Every structure is written in C-alpha cells, then in structure tokens.
C-alpha positions in Angstrom: 77.6 32.0 -26.7 81.2 31.4 -25.6 80.5 32.6 -22.2 77.5 30.2 -21.9 79.7 27.4 -23.2 82.3 28.1 -20.5 79.5 28.0 -17.8 78.0 24.8 -19.2 81.4 23.0 -19.3 82.5 24.2 -15.8 85.3 26.1 -17.5 86.9 23.1 -19.2 89.2 24.1 -22.1 87.3 25.4 -25.1 88.7 25.2 -28.7 87.6 27.5 -31.5 87.7 26.0 -35.0 88.2 29.2 -36.9 87.4 29.7 -40.6 90.7 30.7 -42.2 90.3 30.3 -46.0 87.8 30.5 -48.8 86.1 27.1 -48.8 84.7 27.6 -52.2 81.1 27.2 -50.9 79.9 29.6 -53.5 80.2 26.8 -56.0 77.5 24.7 -54.2 74.1 24.6 -55.9 72.1 26.1 -53.0 74.2 29.4 -53.2 72.9 30.0 -56.8 69.5 31.3 -55.3 68.8 34.7 -54.0 68.3 35.8 -50.3 65.1 37.4 -49.1 66.1 40.8 -50.5 66.8 39.3 -54.0 70.6 39.5 -53.6 72.5 36.4 -54.9 74.0 34.3 -52.2 77.1 33.0 -54.1 79.1 36.3 -53.9 78.6 36.4 -50.1 80.4 33.0 -49.7 84.0 34.1 -49.3 86.8 33.5 -46.9 87.6 35.9 -44.1 90.1 38.7 -44.5 93.1 38.9 -42.2 91.5 41.7 -40.2 88.3 39.6 -39.8 90.4 36.7 -38.6 92.2 38.9 -36.0 88.9 40.2 -34.8 87.4 36.7 -34.6 90.3 35.4 -32.5 90.6 38.4 -30.3 86.9 38.3 -29.4 86.9 34.6 -28.9 90.0 34.7 -26.6 88.5 37.6 -24.6 85.5 35.3 -24.0 87.5 32.3 -22.7 88.6 30.3 -25.7 91.8 28.4 -24.8 92.8 26.9 -28.1 92.5 27.8 -31.8 92.4 25.4 -34.7 92.5 26.9 -38.2 90.0 25.4 -40.7 91.5 25.8 -44.2 89.9 22.9 -46.1 88.3 23.7 -49.5 84.8 22.2 -49.7 83.6 23.4 -53.2 80.9 21.0 -54.5 82.8 18.1 -53.0 86.3 17.9 -51.6 88.4 20.7 -53.2 91.7 20.5 -51.4 93.5 20.6 -48.0 94.5 24.3 -47.9 92.6 27.3 -49.5 94.5 29.9 -47.5 95.5 33.0 -49.5 98.5 35.3 -48.7 96.4 37.7 -46.5 94.9 34.9 -44.5 98.3 33.1 -44.1 99.9 36.4 -42.9 97.1 36.8 -40.3 97.5 33.2 -39.1 101.2 33.7 -38.7 100.8 37.0 -36.8 98.0 35.6 -34.5 99.9 32.3 -33.9 103.0 34.3 -32.8 100.9 36.5 -30.5 99.2 33.4 -28.9 102.5 31.4 -28.6 104.4 34.4 -27.0 101.8 35.0 -24.2 101.6 33.1 -21.0 98.3 31.6 -19.9 95.7 32.8 -19.7 96.1 34.1 -23.2 92.7 35.7 -23.4 93.6 38.6 -21.2 97.0 39.2 -22.8 96.1 39.6 -26.4 96.8 43.1 -27.7 94.6 43.4 -30.8 93.6 46.9 -31.8 91.2 46.4 -34.7 88.8 48.8 -36.4 86.3 47.5 -39.0 83.9 49.9 -40.7 84.7 52.6 -38.2 84.0 50.4 -35.2 86.9 49.7 -32.8 87.1 46.2 -31.4 89.3 45.6 -28.3 89.3 42.4 -26.1 87.8 42.8 -22.7 90.2 43.6 -19.9 90.4 41.5 -16.7 
C-alpha cells in the first residue's frame, strides 16, 4: 500500500500516523458483539506493544515513509483524553524517535531494527 501511495504521489513526502496508545475503543458499543468465530471483539481492541510499534515504523520506513506522527488520543465512547500512552509505548516512541532523528535522510534505508515477533524475523529492506 505504501509503495502504491509513493507511486501515485510521484514520491512526494509521505507521513505515517502511527497508533501509539490504547485508544479505549473496547468501550464502544459495537465492540460488545462477537466476530464471525464467536470471539468477543472488545478484548482485541488494545494499543500496540513497543515491539509492534518498532515493527510498524521499520516496515513503513522501508517502504518510503518520510515522517511519523504518533497518534496517542484516547477515544473511548467519546473523547477520553489527550494521551493514553503507557510506559512500554512511551519507551518505544523515545527509542524510535532517537533512531529517526540520528539518521541522515533517507531514513528508510538507515533504520537498524532487528525484530522478531512470534518466531518471524522482520528486517527493513536494504537499498
């Protein structure tokens, strides 16, 4: 999707608005129902872990994202607050921000994120 967006915009700068906190969406009425397998939706509505955030940013940068904006607003059933970031998410944001700010452009090919999730290793594409 990001590769297609870069082609469609003639490689203009692309910003990723990255989920970086638990928005409290599990409190919304529609999450009280079950999915097609009968599993309740509400428990699935959580914020990302620090590892998930690192993976999301690494993959996005490897596919041409130029800027990252952290989305930390709590939605709940209405507006719940400006910052729902927990300690794990805040630590990931700080680490990722330091990596991004320390690297010269293009950042996408300079990120050194070595991440394994569920036994699968994710590494950004090399130039």
